[in-house]
N, C-alpha and C positions, 0 to 999 in steps of 0.2 A: 504493500500500500504506500510505503514511503517513496518507492520508485515513481508512482503516479504524481506525487507532489513535486518531486525533483524535475520531472519532465515539464511541469508547468512553471516552476520557479527555480531556475538552474542553480542559483547560488544559495538557496535555503536548505538547511539540514536540521531536522527536528529530532531531539532526543530528550531523555529525562533530564540530562545535565543542564541543557540550556533552556528548558521550558520554564515559563514564569510561575507556574503553579505546581512546582515539583513537590512542595509540602502537601498539597491536596492530593497529588497522585499517590503518595505514600499512605495517606489516610484512606483513600479509596481502595488501594491495593489490599490493605489490612482487612477492610470490610469484605472484599471479594474472597479472600482466603478464609475468613470466618464463615461466610455463607457456604463455601465449598466444604469445609469440615463438617458443618451441620448436615449438608446434603449427603456426604459420604457415610456418616454414621447411620443414616436411614436406609442405606443400600444393602442388599443381600446378593446382588448379581453383578457380573462384569458389565452388562449392558447399562445398568443403573449407574455404576461408577463412571462409565464413559460419558453419560449425560452430565454428571456433576463436573467432570473435567472440562467439557465443552462450555458449560455455563460459566465456569470460572474464567476461561479464556475470553469469552464474550464480555464478561463483567470488566475485566482488566483492560480490554481494548477500548471500552467506553469511558474509562477514567480520564480526567484531564491530563494531557500529555500522552495518552494512549493512542493506539492506531486510529481510532475514530475521532479523536479530539487532539490532533497534533499541535494546535495553537493554544493549548491549555483550556481555560474556561471560555475563551472567545468562541462564540458559536456552539459551545458544548452544552448539551441539555442534561448532563448527569446531575442527579439530585444533590450532589455535594457542592455544585457551583451555585452562585447567586441566581435567583429566579428572575425571569423576564416578566414584562407586563402582559396582561391578558388582552384578547381581541375577540371581536364578534362580527359576524356577517349574517345577512338574511337575503334570500332571493327566491324567485319563482322559476323553476326549471322547466325544460321541455318534457313532452310526453315520453314515458319510459315503458318499454315492453318487458314483461317478466317471463320467467320460465314457463308459465302457463299460457303465454300468448294473450294476456289481457293488458289493457293500457289504462293508466290513470294519470291525471294531472296531479303533480305533487309540489307543494311548497316545502323547500328544504333549506335548512340553515345549520351552520356549524358554530360551536361555542367553545371557548376555553374559559374556565372559571378563574376567579381572582386568586384562590388558594393554589391552583395549578399543581395538584399533588402528583407524585410519582407512585404508581401502583402496578401490580401484576396485570396481565391481560384480563383475567377474570374479575379482579378488583375494579379495573377501569370500566368494564362493561356494566358491573353492578352499580357503580357510581353514576354512569350515564342513565341507566334504567331508572334509578331512583328519581331522576329529574325528567323522566318521560321520553328519553331518547335511547340511542345506542352508541357504542364506541364507533368512531368515525370509519366509514367505508364509502366507496364511490360506485355508483351504478353506471356512470358514463364518463367519457373523456372531458365533457364540459364541466362536470362537477369537480373533477380533479384540477382542471385549469383554474377554476374559480378559487379553489383552496390555495393553490400556489400563488395566485395573484393577491390574495387578501391576508395570508398568514406568513410570518417568517418561517422558513424551512428549518426543521429541527428533528432530532432523533426522538421518535415517539411511537407508541403502539398504534396499529391500525386494526380495524374491526373485521378481521378475516380469520378463519380457522380451517386448517387442512383436514380433509376427510379422506381416509383410506378406504378405497372402494373394493378393488379386486386383489391387490397385492401391495406390498410396502412401497413399490415404485410406481404404482398406479393410483393416483389420488387427484382430488380436485379441491377447490376452496369454496367455503360457504360464508356469507356475510353473517354478522352477529344477530341479525333479525331472523335468521333461519333460511333466507332465500339464497339461491345459488349465486356465486360471484360472477358478475358480467364484465368487470374491468379490474385490471391490475397492471402495475408498472414496475416489474422486477428489474434490478440492475444486472449487469453482466455476471454470469455464473450463478445466479440465484433463480429459484430456490435451490440451495446446495445440498440439503439433507431432509429426508422425511421425518427425522427424529426431532426437528424443530418445527412444530405444526402451526405456529402463529407467524405474524408478519409485522415488521416495523419499518419505519422510514428512516434511513440514514442519509447523511449529507456529505458531500465533498465539494468544497469551494462554492457553497450557496446553491447547489443543485440537489434535487431530491431523487433518490432511487430507493427501491424496496428490496428487502432481504428477508429470508427465513429467520425466525426468532423463537426462542424458548418462552413459553407462555408464562412461566413463573418469574421472569426477569422484571424488575420494577422500572417503569419508564413513565414519562409524561404522556399526555394524550389529549385528544379533542373529541367532543361529543357531537353526534349528528342527530338532528330532529327533522321529522317529516309530518305533514298533515295530508290526510285523504289519499293514502297510498296503500294498495292491496298487494303485498309482496307475494311472489310465487313460492311454491313448495317443491323441493327437489325430490330425489328418489329415496325418501325416508318415510317412516310412519310417525305421525304427530298427534297423539291423543291429548286434547286440551293443550297443556303447556309442557308436554314431555315429548322428547324425540329419542328414538332408539336407532343406532347405526351399527351394523354388523362390521366386524373387523376380520379381514381375511388372513389371520395368522394364529398360531397356537402360542400359549403362554401359561405360566403358573398363575394362580389366582391373584397373589399380591402384585406381581408385575403387570397383570392385566389392569388392575385398579390404578396402578401408577401411570400406565400409558393413557388410560382414559382421563386421569387428572390432568395430564399434560395438554389434552385437547379441551379442557374446561369442563369435563363431566365426571361421571363415576361408572364403575362396572355396573351393568344393567341389573336392576332389581325392580320389584313391583309393589306399590303401596296398596293396590286394590285389584279386584278382578278385571275391571275395565282396562287398566294398563296392561295386565297380562294378556287379555284377549287381543288388544291392539298389537302387542309384541308378536304374538303367534301368527299374525298376518304376514310377517316377514318369512322368507324361505326357511323352514326348519330343517336344514340340511345336516347340521353337525351337532354333536354333544358340545355344550358350551358351559363355561363357568358363569355363575351369576353373583351379584354383589351381596351375598348373604352368608353369615358365618354363625356357627354354633357358639353359644356363650360358655363361660367357665363352668356353669352348673350342668352342661350337656342336655339341657332341656329347652332353654330360651334361645331363639334365633334372632339375630339383629342384622340390619343392613349395614353397608360400609359407611353410611352417614350417621349411624347410631339409632335408627328407628327400630324399636323393639317389637313392633307389630307389623311385620311385612306380610304380603300376601304369599301363601305357600300352596303348591299344588303337587303333593307327593304322589309318586307312582307306587301302587301296590302296598307293600309293607315297609316302604321307606319312611323315615331314615332307619337303618338297621345296624349301624356300627358307630358306637360312641367315639371311636378313634379317628373318624373321618369328619372333621369339623366344617369343611366347606361344602358347597352345594353346586350341582350341575343341573342343566335343563336338557330336555329331549332324550331322557333316559327311559327306555322301555316303550314310550309312546311320545309323539311330538308334543312339546310343551309341558311335560311332566318332570318332576324334580326327583333327585336322589342325592344322598350324601356322598362325599368324595374327599380324597386327600388334597390338601392345598398346593402341594408341590408337583402335581401332575401337569400334563401338557394338553390343554383343550383350547378350542376356539372361544371367542368371547364377543360381546357387544357392549357398546358404551351408551350410557343414559345421559341426556342433556335436558336440563330444566330451563326453559326460556323465560 
């Protein structure tokens, strides 16, 4: 990345030694290492550890004087740097066509709040939803150009989430309102890895490009608001405010929950029979883990979110082994449950609450 800057400014050379915020870099680096150590302690697999290492590298690159902020805090949106002022725009955009081929006129506006916090992708989306909007995404080139014209370009979360459909290398993106993404602006070489399912805007000399990002990284963000827009629905099942998306890979139960967390959701579970029935409308092709575990008393079952009253649909005389604390679905008959060991290898689905 430094080669890029040298090509544009032949005599400049950036390093930690000559950076004006070297002290902030050291403070930021210490925080990155602390976050890495916390992440590492929660891991039980090499894959999980590799995600922690990648997250630490991204964290250090975004520090003042790091690869993404070679000028120190100048133009750097790391939370350790002084905050910039807020901005707001409002406009009426052109008619937009959704995935369902319906059209609606929509008034759209983007806002940055005065407090301008740095949050994880899920935290940013919750923040925007509390105010009646969504984490910023763009349906058209016109919307994106309007954003670039009205807001200073900075490193921040965008409201897109990667959805694995057929395989780890076969995925698409969905907006935070649940509609399929119709516009994105990735920089060269991105998205670089399916293990980073979110998107952020990074800047180089005042230009904005997009890159794959880890959802648990804390970044600043902008909220998007719409009026009178009926968004399309992609190839998923959406009972009320819940979406289930099948993942085409096998995993242990804990790693499956971890991977769903990285996409902003949880390993699939059901709070009532209606949700279970909607889930079974998906192709019941494989035995899958679900996000339910047996409690320490070997009687009570709870979801991965702590709900002690999940919907259960046991097959035959299941559960029949107190040494198998996890639960699988499609055992014996489509949609029916059985107990299982947590360290097996089964397919899984993720649950998203919008």
